[in-house]
N, C-alpha and C positions, 0 to 999 in steps of 0.2 A: 852667501848662504847655506850652509847645509841642509839639503834635503829627508824633510819628514821621513822619519825609519817605516810609519807604515803605506806610504807611499808607492802605489802600483807600477812598476816601469811598465806603460803600455807600449804593446808593442813588441814587447822583447820575450825573446824562449831562450831557455838554455836546458840545457840536455846533458845526463849523467847516465851513463851507461856501470851496468852492474850486471853480476852474475848471477844465478841461484840455483840451488840443487842438491843435492846430496853424493855421501860415498860410502858404501856399506862394504862390512868384509865378514861370508862364513867365516863359524869358529870351527867346523870342521863335522858337529857333532851337534844333534840339541842339545841344549843345557838341562840337566838334569832336574836343578833345582826350580824352573820355569818354563823349559819349553823354549826358549830362545835359541834363535838360531845363528844371528848376526848381532853384529857391531853396525852401529850408524849415525853421521851427523850430516843433519840438514843445517844449510848455512844462504847468509847473504854477505858478498861479496866485492868490493870493486872489482870494472872492468880492466882501470887501470888503476895503478898504485895510487892510491886516492883515499886521502882519510876521508871517510862518511860521515863520522861522528860531527863535521865543520855543520852537516845540515840536517842530518836523521838524530830524534832525540833517544830515539828508542825502536827497538825488532821486537815485533811478538810473536813466539811461532806458537798454533793453535794446534796440538798432537791430537791421537785418537783416544776417546775417552778412557778408554784401558787403563792408560797411564796413568799414575799418580799426579798431582797436579799438571794436567796435562795442556794449562797455559803459560808458556816461560818467558818471561820477558827480561830482556836485554838491553843495556842501557848503556854499552863502549862495546867497539872492536877486540878482539873477533865476534860476528853475530853467528852464533852458530849456536846448537844444540846437541846435544850427544846423547845416543841411548842407545837400546838392545832389542831386541825382539823378534819376531816371528814372521809377519805381513806386512804386505804392505798398505797404505792408507794416502789421504789427499793430506798433507802438511798446508796449515794456511797462515801465512805470512804477511805479517800488516805491519807497514811503516809507518812510523810515525814523522814529524819533523819538528824541528827548533821553532820552526814561526809557527805558531797554532791556529794561524788565517788557512794553512794549505792544511789539505783535505788529504786524512791518510789514506797510505797506496797499497792497496790488498793484491796480493800475489799467490797463485795458489799452484802446490808444486804435489806431483804424486812420487810419493817415498816409492825407491827401487831397491826392492835387494837383490832380485835373482834376473842372472844374463845365462845364457846358453854358452860362453866362452869357456871350454876346461880348466882355463886356469882358472877364471872367479869361481867355477862350482868348488875346486877343490880349496879355495881361500887362499892361494897362492897369487891374488891378484885382485884390488879392490874397484868394486862395481861403484862407475862415476856415471851418476844423471844427471847433467845441469843444462844451463839455458843463459844464451843470454836476453838482456832486456836492456829497456832504457827509460828514466823517470826523466818527465818532460816539466818543464813547467816554467809554465805561461804566465805572464805578465805578473812576475813576483815583487814582493815589496824589495824599496831600497833597501832593505837592512838585510833582507834574504840575497837579492842579487848579488852585494856585496861577496856575501858570503861565497857563494858560488862561483864567482870570477875568480875568487884567493883561494882556489886550491891547495892542501895542503897532501905533504905527502907523507905515505905511512911507514913509519919505521917500528920494526922490520920490513922489511917488501913482503907484499901479501902474496901466499902462496897459491898456484894455479894447480890445476891438476894436469899434469903431465901428456897425459891423452889424445886432451881436447884439443882442436885448433881454432884458439880464438879466433885469431883474424878472418877465416871462413867464416865463421859463427856470423860475428859483426858484420861482412858483406853480405851474406845471406839477409839477415832482419833489416840491415838499413835499407836492401831493393825489396823487401817484402814491405816497408814503411813509407818507400816513394810510390811505390804501386798504387798502395790505398790511398797516399794523400790524392796522386793522381785520377785517381778513380772517382773519388768523394770531391774536388775540383771540379770535374764533370758532367758529377751529379746534379752538383748545384748552380752549375750553370744552363744545365736541362731545363730543373725545373723554375731557374729565372726566367729561362726565356716562355715556356708554360704559363708562368705568372704574366709576363709582361703580354702575348697573346691571347688571355684570357682576358686582363684588365682593356685591353682595345676593344676585345668583340662583347665585352660590357656596354662600353662605351660606344659602340654604333648601334646595338643595338637600343640603347638609352636614347640616341638621335632620332633614332627609326620613330619609337615612342611619341618622342616629342611632338614631330614633322604630323604622325596620328591623331595626338590630340588637336594640333594648333588645325588640323581638316575639319575634323569632327566639330 
């Protein structure tokens, strides 16, 4: 008998690695008509060559309010927005999933336009500001779980920035997450021990009160 699609897969966790960020290129001078100095692209991409649209319904990019239509919604890969500008600001990336019972995930990225590298200042090399992260699905529905474990490759393959060591980023992020999980586990255990001691103290005190009342 088939498992109902809305049944939660209790005790199941599926991790999907992603990268997000932006690239930027200097024009070489300030543009006369609007004062813009750079072209840039903000994006969300799979860390591996995986089609994110199998579980992502849409990605919303919220830009600075000075842009026309500052909220951009992308419904299929590539999930990216390209614009021009002169200043740095925070881009709010909100991910909506095909399973509406999953809460949207919000990521904050500070758009980077400027670097001290002479080649970047001269516009001969792109500025790249990119981060590795992971989307963690805990107890997903049966339908979503099936989609998550049946990954589909992107054609053509996803292009990654050549100057970034993704393997190192993944290892550092994984180590950080593991350390955080260990710390949380320790804190939970400490709180559990304190709660146990408190309960024992209350029980002891209650016994003493009962004895005192009997004597009285």
